[in-house]
Biopython code that builds the backbone (N, CA, C, O; Angstrom):
import numpy as np
from Bio.PDB.StructureBuilder import StructureBuilder

atoms = [
    (1, "MET", "N", (103.927, 15.978, 55.543)),
    (1, "MET", "CA", (104.067, 17.396, 55.704)),
    (1, "MET", "C", (103.380, 17.642, 56.980)),
    (1, "MET", "O", (102.418, 16.985, 57.377)),
    (2, "ARG", "N", (103.989, 18.735, 57.671)),
    (2, "ARG", "CA", (103.581, 19.125, 58.938)),
    (2, "ARG", "C", (102.399, 20.133, 58.895)),
    (2, "ARG", "O", (102.259, 20.877, 57.925)),
    (3, "GLY", "N", (101.630, 20.149, 59.857)),
    (3, "GLY", "CA", (100.521, 21.227, 60.107)),
    (3, "GLY", "C", (100.991, 22.408, 60.305)),
    (3, "GLY", "O", (102.210, 22.574, 60.261)),
    (4, "PRO", "N", (100.154, 23.435, 60.556)),
    (4, "PRO", "CA", (100.454, 24.774, 60.900)),
    (4, "PRO", "C", (101.107, 24.889, 62.307)),
    (4, "PRO", "O", (100.845, 24.134, 63.243)),
    (5, "ALA", "N", (102.072, 26.023, 62.348)),
    (5, "ALA", "CA", (102.998, 26.023, 63.623)),
    (5, "ALA", "C", (101.841, 26.492, 64.573)),
    (5, "ALA", "O", (100.865, 27.192, 64.303)),
    (6, "VAL", "N", (102.236, 25.886, 65.822)),
    (6, "VAL", "CA", (101.413, 26.172, 67.113)),
    (6, "VAL", "C", (102.141, 27.087, 67.852)),
    (6, "VAL", "O", (103.320, 26.826, 68.089)),
    (7, "ALA", "N", (101.559, 28.298, 68.330)),
    (7, "ALA", "CA", (102.247, 29.222, 69.214)),
    (7, "ALA", "C", (102.933, 28.530, 70.511)),
    (7, "ALA", "O", (102.331, 27.667, 71.149)),
    (8, "ASP", "N", (104.136, 28.937, 70.827)),
    (8, "ASP", "CA", (104.654, 28.571, 72.044)),
    (8, "ASP", "C", (104.094, 29.012, 73.233)),
    (8, "ASP", "O", (104.337, 30.168, 73.577)),
    (9, "ARG", "N", (103.295, 28.213, 74.018)),
    (9, "ARG", "CA", (102.590, 28.777, 75.189)),
    (9, "ARG", "C", (103.422, 29.165, 76.321)),
    (9, "ARG", "O", (102.985, 29.804, 77.277)),
    (10, "ALA", "N", (104.750, 28.729, 76.188)),
    (10, "ALA", "CA", (105.676, 29.373, 77.361)),
    (10, "ALA", "C", (106.053, 30.800, 77.052)),
    (10, "ALA", "O", (106.550, 31.516, 77.922)),
    (11, "VAL", "N", (105.844, 31.188, 75.932)),
    (11, "VAL", "CA", (106.413, 32.629, 75.636)),
    (11, "VAL", "C", (105.379, 33.520, 76.410)),
    (11, "VAL", "O", (104.160, 33.410, 76.272)),
    (12, "ARG", "N", (106.051, 34.487, 77.307)),
    (12, "ARG", "CA", (105.270, 35.358, 78.039)),
    (12, "ARG", "C", (104.861, 36.618, 77.190)),
    (12, "ARG", "O", (105.659, 37.149, 76.417)),
    (13, "PRO", "N", (103.624, 37.051, 77.370)),
    (13, "PRO", "CA", (103.113, 38.215, 76.502)),
    (13, "PRO", "C", (103.935, 39.541, 77.081)),
    (13, "PRO", "O", (104.426, 39.609, 78.207)),
    (14, "ALA", "N", (103.974, 40.528, 76.114)),
    (14, "ALA", "CA", (104.455, 41.767, 76.296)),
    (14, "ALA", "C", (103.555, 42.704, 76.968)),
    (14, "ALA", "O", (102.907, 43.569, 76.379)),
    (15, "PHE", "N", (103.543, 42.463, 78.410)),
    (15, "PHE", "CA", (102.609, 43.235, 79.258)),
    (15, "PHE", "C", (102.816, 44.692, 78.930)),
    (15, "PHE", "O", (103.991, 44.944, 78.663)),
    (16, "ARG", "N", (102.008, 45.699, 78.878)),
    (16, "ARG", "CA", (102.061, 47.051, 79.120)),
    (16, "ARG", "C", (101.427, 47.418, 80.406)),
    (16, "ARG", "O", (100.263, 47.110, 80.665)),
    (17, "LEU", "N", (102.191, 48.075, 81.206)),
    (17, "LEU", "CA", (101.553, 48.524, 82.601)),
    (17, "LEU", "C", (100.367, 49.311, 82.465)),
    (17, "LEU", "O", (99.463, 49.023, 83.250)),
    (18, "GLU", "N", (100.154, 50.255, 81.639)),
    (18, "GLU", "CA", (98.922, 51.036, 81.544)),
    (18, "GLU", "C", (97.791, 50.122, 81.099)),
    (18, "GLU", "O", (96.653, 50.390, 81.485)),
    (19, "THR", "N", (98.013, 49.029, 80.294)),
    (19, "THR", "CA", (96.932, 48.206, 79.793)),
    (19, "THR", "C", (96.496, 47.352, 80.823)),
    (19, "THR", "O", (95.285, 47.209, 80.988)),
    (20, "VAL", "N", (97.409, 46.686, 81.634)),
    (20, "VAL", "CA", (97.183, 45.873, 82.841)),
    (20, "VAL", "C", (96.525, 46.735, 83.900)),
    (20, "VAL", "O", (95.569, 46.189, 84.451)),
    (21, "LEU", "N", (96.822, 47.951, 84.304)),
    (21, "LEU", "CA", (96.211, 48.705, 85.230)),
    (21, "LEU", "C", (94.699, 49.018, 84.726)),
    (21, "LEU", "O", (93.743, 48.805, 85.470)),
    (22, "ARG", "N", (94.567, 49.463, 83.599)),
    (22, "ARG", "CA", (93.327, 49.513, 82.995)),
    (22, "ARG", "C", (92.350, 48.557, 83.071)),
    (22, "ARG", "O", (91.155, 48.764, 83.287)),
    (23, "ALA", "N", (92.992, 47.304, 82.851)),
    (23, "ALA", "CA", (92.225, 46.149, 83.146)),
    (23, "ALA", "C", (91.659, 45.886, 84.402)),
    (23, "ALA", "O", (90.560, 45.371, 84.607)),
    (24, "LEU", "N", (92.549, 46.302, 85.300)),
    (24, "LEU", "CA", (92.251, 45.942, 86.788)),
    (24, "LEU", "C", (91.497, 46.987, 87.404)),
    (24, "LEU", "O", (91.085, 46.850, 88.556)),
    (25, "SER", "N", (91.279, 48.019, 86.736)),
    (25, "SER", "CA", (90.769, 49.301, 87.259)),
    (25, "SER", "C", (89.160, 49.340, 87.863)),
    (25, "SER", "O", (88.680, 50.183, 88.621)),
    (26, "ALA", "N", (88.537, 48.208, 87.301)),
    (26, "ALA", "CA", (87.153, 48.089, 87.620)),
    (26, "ALA", "C", (87.067, 47.265, 88.871)),
    (26, "ALA", "O", (87.823, 46.294, 88.874)),
    (27, "PRO", "N", (86.412, 47.411, 89.803)),
    (27, "PRO", "CA", (86.312, 46.748, 91.198)),
    (27, "PRO", "C", (86.031, 45.170, 90.911)),
    (27, "PRO", "O", (86.626, 44.338, 91.595)),
    (28, "LEU", "N", (85.122, 44.765, 89.897)),
    (28, "LEU", "CA", (84.593, 43.695, 89.662)),
    (28, "LEU", "C", (85.667, 42.750, 89.036)),
    (28, "LEU", "O", (85.756, 41.573, 89.383)),
    (29, "ARG", "N", (86.576, 43.388, 87.983)),
    (29, "ARG", "CA", (87.493, 42.734, 87.474)),
    (29, "ARG", "C", (88.987, 42.439, 88.558)),
    (29, "ARG", "O", (89.746, 41.470, 88.545)),
    (30, "LEU", "N", (89.014, 43.477, 89.294)),
    (30, "LEU", "CA", (90.142, 43.474, 90.202)),
    (30, "LEU", "C", (89.769, 42.226, 91.192)),
    (30, "LEU", "O", (90.613, 41.380, 91.485)),
    (31, "ARG", "N", (88.613, 42.196, 91.613)),
    (31, "ARG", "CA", (88.050, 41.211, 92.671)),
    (31, "ARG", "C", (88.311, 39.884, 91.917)),
    (31, "ARG", "O", (88.863, 38.960, 92.514)),
    (32, "ILE", "N", (87.985, 39.780, 90.811)),
    (32, "ILE", "CA", (88.028, 38.500, 89.996)),
    (32, "ILE", "C", (89.454, 37.888, 89.956)),
    (32, "ILE", "O", (89.644, 36.709, 90.252)),
    (33, "VAL", "N", (90.559, 38.821, 89.538)),
    (33, "VAL", "CA", (91.894, 38.560, 89.560)),
    (33, "VAL", "C", (92.362, 38.167, 90.843)),
    (33, "VAL", "O", (93.185, 37.256, 90.941)),
    (34, "ARG", "N", (91.861, 38.839, 91.959)),
    (34, "ARG", "CA", (92.364, 38.421, 93.483)),
    (34, "ARG", "C", (91.872, 37.336, 93.860)),
    (34, "ARG", "O", (92.637, 36.466, 94.275)),
    (35, "ASP", "N", (90.319, 37.082, 93.809)),
    (35, "ASP", "CA", (89.872, 35.692, 94.343)),
    (35, "ASP", "C", (90.048, 34.566, 93.633)),
    (35, "ASP", "O", (89.921, 33.500, 94.236)),
    (36, "PHE", "N", (90.393, 34.557, 92.133)),
    (36, "PHE", "CA", (90.329, 33.527, 91.196)),
    (36, "PHE", "C", (91.796, 33.197, 90.640)),
    (36, "PHE", "O", (91.968, 32.789, 89.491)),
    (37, "SER", "N", (92.642, 33.368, 91.381)),
    (37, "SER", "CA", (94.061, 33.213, 91.104)),
    (37, "SER", "C", (94.302, 31.808, 90.333)),
    (37, "SER", "O", (95.371, 31.562, 89.774)),
    (38, "GLY", "N", (93.259, 30.953, 90.354)),
    (38, "GLY", "CA", (93.165, 29.680, 89.848)),
    (38, "GLY", "C", (92.453, 29.773, 88.547)),
    (38, "GLY", "O", (92.873, 30.561, 87.699)),
    (39, "SER", "N", (91.360, 28.999, 88.308)),
    (39, "SER", "CA", (90.602, 29.115, 86.940)),
    (39, "SER", "C", (89.260, 29.227, 87.273)),
    (39, "SER", "O", (88.903, 28.899, 88.405)),
    (40, "TRP", "N", (88.355, 29.696, 86.349)),
    (40, "TRP", "CA", (87.017, 29.929, 86.558)),
    (40, "TRP", "C", (86.418, 29.992, 85.377)),
    (40, "TRP", "O", (87.062, 30.329, 84.383)),
    (41, "LYS", "N", (85.058, 29.669, 85.309)),
    (41, "LYS", "CA", (84.388, 29.897, 84.091)),
    (41, "LYS", "C", (84.365, 31.013, 83.326)),
    (41, "LYS", "O", (83.990, 32.016, 83.935)),
    (42, "SER", "N", (84.661, 31.168, 82.123)),
    (42, "SER", "CA", (84.766, 32.539, 81.429)),
    (42, "SER", "C", (83.500, 33.327, 81.491)),
    (42, "SER", "O", (82.469, 32.759, 81.131)),
    (43, "THR", "N", (83.452, 34.463, 81.870)),
    (43, "THR", "CA", (82.354, 35.289, 81.957)),
    (43, "THR", "C", (82.415, 36.433, 80.975)),
    (43, "THR", "O", (81.716, 37.437, 81.114)),
    (44, "LEU", "N", (83.291, 36.257, 79.943)),
    (44, "LEU", "CA", (83.543, 37.183, 78.915)),
    (44, "LEU", "C", (83.885, 38.514, 79.307)),
    (44, "LEU", "O", (83.296, 39.532, 78.943)),
    (45, "LEU", "N", (85.000, 38.436, 80.170)),
    (45, "LEU", "CA", (85.602, 39.789, 80.644)),
    (45, "LEU", "C", (86.633, 40.355, 79.579)),
    (45, "LEU", "O", (87.818, 40.298, 79.907)),
    (46, "PRO", "N", (86.339, 40.860, 78.420)),
    (46, "PRO", "CA", (87.243, 41.179, 77.487)),
    (46, "PRO", "C", (88.493, 42.004, 77.904)),
    (46, "PRO", "O", (89.607, 41.793, 77.425)),
    (47, "LYS", "N", (88.246, 42.887, 78.764)),
    (47, "LYS", "CA", (89.370, 43.830, 79.257)),
    (47, "LYS", "C", (90.542, 43.018, 79.851)),
    (47, "LYS", "O", (91.710, 43.369, 79.681)),
    (48, "LEU", "N", (90.178, 41.877, 80.580)),
    (48, "LEU", "CA", (91.292, 41.270, 81.174)),
    (48, "LEU", "C", (92.063, 40.398, 80.209)),
    (48, "LEU", "O", (93.273, 40.210, 80.333)),
    (49, "ARG", "N", (91.209, 39.785, 79.086)),
    (49, "ARG", "CA", (91.621, 39.063, 78.116)),
    (49, "ARG", "C", (92.602, 39.891, 77.131)),
    (49, "ARG", "O", (93.668, 39.444, 76.707)),
    (50, "GLU", "N", (92.102, 41.101, 76.849)),
    (50, "GLU", "CA", (92.772, 41.939, 75.948)),
    (50, "GLU", "C", (94.108, 42.418, 76.408)),
    (50, "GLU", "O", (95.036, 42.604, 75.620)),
    (51, "ALA", "N", (94.206, 42.644, 77.891)),
    (51, "ALA", "CA", (95.284, 43.019, 78.447)),
    (51, "ALA", "C", (96.317, 41.730, 78.855)),
    (51, "ALA", "O", (97.330, 41.906, 79.532)),
    (52, "ASP", "N", (95.926, 40.507, 78.370)),
    (52, "ASP", "CA", (96.652, 39.303, 78.537)),
    (52, "ASP", "C", (96.808, 39.031, 79.991)),
    (52, "ASP", "O", (97.844, 38.452, 80.318)),
    (53, "VAL", "N", (95.939, 39.356, 80.935)),
    (53, "VAL", "CA", (95.849, 39.062, 82.378)),
    (53, "VAL", "C", (95.635, 37.851, 82.611)),
    (53, "VAL", "O", (96.170, 37.257, 83.548)),
    (54, "THR", "N", (94.676, 37.219, 81.643)),
    (54, "THR", "CA", (94.072, 35.973, 81.718)),
    (54, "THR", "C", (94.423, 35.348, 80.350)),
    (54, "THR", "O", (94.607, 36.041, 79.350)),
    (55, "ARG", "N", (94.509, 33.950, 80.361)),
    (55, "ARG", "CA", (94.565, 33.170, 79.208)),
    (55, "ARG", "C", (93.264, 32.111, 79.209)),
    (55, "ARG", "O", (92.749, 31.745, 80.266)),
    (56, "ARG", "N", (92.841, 31.705, 78.016)),
    (56, "ARG", "CA", (91.590, 30.805, 78.032)),
    (56, "ARG", "C", (92.288, 29.377, 77.804)),
    (56, "ARG", "O", (93.349, 29.215, 77.202)),
    (57, "HIS", "N", (91.597, 28.487, 78.324)),
    (57, "HIS", "CA", (91.864, 27.191, 78.112)),
    (57, "HIS", "C", (90.415, 26.405, 77.900)),
    (57, "HIS", "O", (89.427, 26.605, 78.607)),
    (58, "GLN", "N", (90.477, 25.550, 76.883)),
    (58, "GLN", "CA", (89.232, 24.571, 76.510)),
    (58, "GLN", "C", (89.513, 23.168, 77.365)),
    (58, "GLN", "O", (90.525, 22.468, 77.409)),
    (59, "TYR", "N", (88.311, 23.040, 77.982)),
    (59, "TYR", "CA", (88.109, 21.702, 78.742)),
    (59, "TYR", "C", (86.813, 20.921, 78.227)),
    (59, "TYR", "O", (85.704, 20.983, 78.757)),
    (60, "GLY", "N", (87.104, 20.287, 77.267)),
    (60, "GLY", "CA", (85.870, 19.806, 76.578)),
    (60, "GLY", "C", (85.077, 20.638, 76.007)),
    (60, "GLY", "O", (85.560, 21.373, 75.145)),
    (61, "ARG", "N", (83.844, 20.727, 76.291)),
    (61, "ARG", "CA", (82.999, 21.924, 75.708)),
    (61, "ARG", "C", (82.993, 23.174, 76.670)),
    (61, "ARG", "O", (82.318, 24.166, 76.396)),
    (62, "GLU", "N", (83.699, 23.100, 77.705)),
    (62, "GLU", "CA", (83.883, 24.461, 78.589)),
    (62, "GLU", "C", (85.028, 24.967, 78.524)),
    (62, "GLU", "O", (86.078, 24.324, 78.533)),
    (63, "ARG", "N", (84.898, 26.418, 78.439)),
    (63, "ARG", "CA", (86.120, 27.256, 78.323)),
    (63, "ARG", "C", (86.260, 27.829, 79.744)),
    (63, "ARG", "O", (85.293, 28.104, 80.455)),
    (64, "ARG", "N", (87.494, 27.979, 80.081)),
    (64, "ARG", "CA", (87.897, 28.482, 81.378)),
    (64, "ARG", "C", (89.126, 29.568, 81.159)),
    (64, "ARG", "O", (89.947, 29.476, 80.246)),
    (65, "SER", "N", (89.108, 30.550, 82.097)),
    (65, "SER", "CA", (90.288, 31.536, 82.031)),
    (65, "SER", "C", (91.007, 31.245, 83.330)),
    (65, "SER", "O", (90.454, 30.810, 84.340)),
    (66, "LEU", "N", (92.321, 31.533, 83.204)),
    (66, "LEU", "CA", (93.164, 31.449, 84.030)),
    (66, "LEU", "C", (94.062, 32.651, 84.042)),
    (66, "LEU", "O", (94.648, 33.105, 83.059)),
    (67, "VAL", "N", (94.103, 33.133, 85.320)),
    (67, "VAL", "CA", (95.078, 34.436, 85.633)),
    (67, "VAL", "C", (96.522, 33.994, 85.467)),
    (67, "VAL", "O", (96.975, 32.937, 85.905)),
    (68, "ARG", "N", (97.257, 34.997, 84.729)),
    (68, "ARG", "CA", (98.697, 34.689, 84.334)),
    (68, "ARG", "C", (99.557, 35.295, 85.565)),
    (68, "ARG", "O", (100.311, 36.257, 85.418)),
    (69, "VAL", "N", (99.380, 34.700, 86.659)),
    (69, "VAL", "CA", (99.964, 35.075, 88.015)),
    (69, "VAL", "C", (101.495, 35.189, 87.826)),
    (69, "VAL", "O", (102.136, 36.227, 87.986)),
    (70, "ALA", "N", (102.023, 33.932, 87.448)),
    (70, "ALA", "CA", (103.625, 33.790, 87.272)),
    (70, "ALA", "C", (103.989, 34.961, 86.220)),
    (70, "ALA", "O", (104.921, 35.722, 86.478)),
    (71, "ASP", "N", (103.372, 35.070, 85.239)),
    (71, "ASP", "CA", (103.908, 36.030, 84.125)),
    (71, "ASP", "C", (103.712, 37.251, 84.575)),
    (71, "ASP", "O", (104.717, 37.951, 84.451)),
    (72, "LEU", "N", (102.591, 37.901, 85.162)),
    (72, "LEU", "CA", (102.460, 39.215, 85.754)),
    (72, "LEU", "C", (103.543, 39.391, 86.851)),
    (72, "LEU", "O", (104.169, 40.450, 86.886)),
    (73, "ASN", "N", (103.802, 38.382, 87.772)),
    (73, "ASN", "CA", (104.960, 38.531, 88.746)),
    (73, "ASN", "C", (106.146, 38.898, 88.115)),
    (73, "ASN", "O", (106.840, 39.845, 88.487)),
    (74, "ALA", "N", (106.394, 38.180, 87.182)),
    (74, "ALA", "CA", (107.743, 38.233, 86.472)),
    (74, "ALA", "C", (108.017, 39.384, 85.740)),
    (74, "ALA", "O", (109.172, 39.759, 85.536)),
    (75, "ARG", "N", (106.830, 40.088, 85.249)),
    (75, "ARG", "CA", (106.847, 41.381, 84.533)),
    (75, "ARG", "C", (106.971, 42.615, 85.507)),
    (75, "ARG", "O", (107.760, 43.556, 85.418)),
    (76, "PHE", "N", (105.929, 42.368, 86.530)),
    (76, "PHE", "CA", (105.891, 43.477, 87.468)),
    (76, "PHE", "C", (105.816, 43.067, 88.987)),
    (76, "PHE", "O", (104.753, 42.914, 89.591)),
    (77, "PRO", "N", (107.042, 42.912, 89.521)),
    (77, "PRO", "CA", (107.272, 42.325, 90.692)),
    (77, "PRO", "C", (106.395, 42.966, 91.857)),
    (77, "PRO", "O", (106.520, 44.176, 92.043)),
    (78, "GLY", "N", (105.626, 42.329, 92.556)),
    (78, "GLY", "CA", (104.834, 42.929, 93.601)),
    (78, "GLY", "C", (103.507, 43.271, 93.324)),
    (78, "GLY", "O", (102.738, 43.568, 94.238)),
    (79, "LEU", "N", (103.090, 43.255, 91.895)),
    (79, "LEU", "CA", (101.676, 43.720, 91.480)),
    (79, "LEU", "C", (100.865, 42.636, 92.152)),
    (79, "LEU", "O", (100.034, 42.963, 93.000)),
    (80, "MET", "N", (101.031, 41.497, 91.864)),
    (80, "MET", "CA", (99.978, 40.414, 92.163)),
    (80, "MET", "C", (99.872, 40.388, 94.018)),
    (80, "MET", "O", (98.878, 39.991, 94.626)),
    (81, "ASP", "N", (101.007, 40.851, 94.601)),
    (81, "ASP", "CA", (100.860, 40.888, 96.120)),
    (81, "ASP", "C", (99.977, 42.049, 96.385)),
    (81, "ASP", "O", (99.122, 41.981, 97.268)),
    (82, "LEU", "N", (100.153, 43.169, 95.622)),
    (82, "LEU", "CA", (99.155, 44.175, 95.905)),
    (82, "LEU", "C", (97.744, 43.923, 95.531)),
    (82, "LEU", "O", (96.842, 44.529, 96.108)),
    (83, "VAL", "N", (97.478, 42.953, 94.479)),
    (83, "VAL", "CA", (96.169, 42.752, 94.160)),
    (83, "VAL", "C", (95.473, 41.662, 95.094)),
    (83, "VAL", "O", (94.261, 41.631, 95.305)),
    (84, "ALA", "N", (96.401, 40.775, 95.620)),
    (84, "ALA", "CA", (95.805, 39.919, 96.562)),
    (84, "ALA", "C", (95.794, 40.504, 98.141)),
    (84, "ALA", "O", (95.145, 39.914, 99.005)),
    (85, "ALA", "N", (96.529, 41.651, 98.422)),
    (85, "ALA", "CA", (96.214, 42.391, 99.578)),
    (85, "ALA", "C", (94.978, 43.309, 99.479)),
    (85, "ALA", "O", (94.407, 43.634, 100.520)),
    (86, "TRP", "N", (94.573, 43.707, 98.386)),
    (86, "TRP", "CA", (93.425, 44.379, 98.317)),
    (86, "TRP", "C", (92.169, 44.077, 98.875)),
    (86, "TRP", "O", (91.644, 42.989, 98.638)),
    (87, "THR", "N", (91.607, 44.953, 99.617)),
    (87, "THR", "CA", (90.146, 44.680, 100.283)),
    (87, "THR", "C", (89.230, 45.596, 99.667)),
    (87, "THR", "O", (89.451, 46.807, 99.688)),
    (88, "PRO", "N", (88.056, 45.022, 99.033)),
    (88, "PRO", "CA", (87.186, 45.933, 98.284)),
    (88, "PRO", "C", (86.491, 46.770, 99.484)),
    (88, "PRO", "O", (86.311, 46.343, 100.624)),
    (89, "PRO", "N", (86.125, 48.091, 98.980)),
    (89, "PRO", "CA", (85.383, 49.056, 99.944)),
    (89, "PRO", "C", (83.931, 48.330, 100.352)),
    (89, "PRO", "O", (83.238, 47.589, 99.655)),
    (90, "GLU", "N", (83.747, 48.713, 101.475)),
    (90, "GLU", "CA", (82.267, 48.171, 101.890)),
    (90, "GLU", "C", (81.183, 49.059, 101.280)),
    (90, "GLU", "O", (81.341, 50.278, 101.204)),
    (91, "ALA", "N", (80.129, 48.468, 100.865)),
    (91, "ALA", "CA", (79.021, 48.985, 100.181)),
    (91, "ALA", "C", (78.488, 50.117, 101.258)),
    (91, "ALA", "O", (78.457, 49.919, 102.472)),
    (92, "ASP", "N", (78.080, 51.317, 100.619)),
    (92, "ASP", "CA", (77.312, 52.453, 101.486)),
    (92, "ASP", "C", (75.904, 51.854, 101.786)),
    (92, "ASP", "O", (75.085, 52.501, 102.439)),
]
sb = StructureBuilder()
sb.init_structure("model")
sb.init_model(0)
sb.init_chain("A")
sb.init_seg("    ")
for serial, (resi, resn, name, xyz) in enumerate(atoms, 1):
    if name == "N":
        sb.init_residue(resn, " ", resi, " ")
    sb.init_atom(name, np.array(xyz, "f"), 0.0, 1.0, " ", f" {name:<3s}", serial, name[0])
structure = sb.get_structure()
């Protein structure tokens, strides 16, 4: 008997532009996506996770989040280039 079906990780999420832009609207979240296109320790940023901008991986006891750069580029060409080129405003 086979176990429960496992979701295909190769399936791209159905991104919604307004959801992704809302998730990226906070400077801290935008900075995280720009600076950490690799993986980082999860800091429980639910807006990024809810918008499918990130996906979570379990590494032993540690959970890390990974930005879906390739998926976002495929759905919204040029968006990640804009995010990468973004410069945070200087503090007053």
